[in-house]
C-alpha positions in Angstrom: -164.3 -113.0 4.4 -164.9 -110.6 1.6 -168.6 -109.8 0.6 -167.9 -111.3 -2.8 -166.8 -114.6 -1.4 -169.8 -114.7 0.9 -172.1 -114.0 -2.1 -170.5 -116.9 -4.0 -171.1 -119.2 -1.0 -174.8 -118.2 -1.0 -175.1 -118.8 -4.7 -173.5 -122.2 -4.4 -175.9 -123.1 -1.6 -178.9 -122.1 -3.8 -177.7 -124.1 -6.7 -177.2 -127.1 -4.4 -180.7 -126.8 -3.1 -182.1 -126.4 -6.6 -180.2 -129.5 -7.8 -181.4 -131.5 -4.9 -185.0 -130.4 -5.4 -184.9 -131.2 -9.1 -183.4 -134.7 -8.5 -186.1 -135.6 -6.0 -189.0 -134.8 -8.4 -190.9 -137.7 -9.8 -189.7 -136.8 -13.3 -186.5 -134.7 -13.1 -185.7 -132.6 -16.1 -182.3 -133.9 -17.3 -181.5 -130.7 -19.2 -182.1 -128.6 -16.0 -180.0 -131.0 -13.9 -177.1 -130.7 -16.5 -177.3 -126.9 -16.3 -177.4 -126.9 -12.5 -174.4 -129.2 -12.4 -172.4 -127.0 -14.7 -173.3 -123.9 -12.7 -172.3 -125.7 -9.5 -168.9 -126.6 -11.0 -168.3 -123.1 -12.1 -169.3 -121.5 -8.8 -167.2 -124.0 -6.8 -164.2 -123.3 -9.0 -164.6 -119.5 -8.6 -165.1 -119.9 -4.9 -162.0 -122.0 -4.6 -160.0 -119.3 -6.4 -161.6 -116.6 -4.2 -160.6 -118.5 -1.0 -157.0 -118.9 -2.3 -156.9 -122.6 -2.6 -158.4 -123.5 0.8 -160.1 -126.9 0.7 -163.9 -126.6 0.8 -166.0 -128.8 3.1 -168.1 -131.4 1.3 -166.1 -131.6 -1.9 
């Protein structure tokens, strides 16, 4: 695995954690949730291209 692909995986994991944390708050910020979802989609799309079309677990 290339270092770039590994870094993408780490960033995707951080975004997932931030999204989960925001959703579990008493009053989640809907704007922040929207931004995190968008970032998650972009990272997963880039990761999918980087892996060459290999199916990702949990998608």
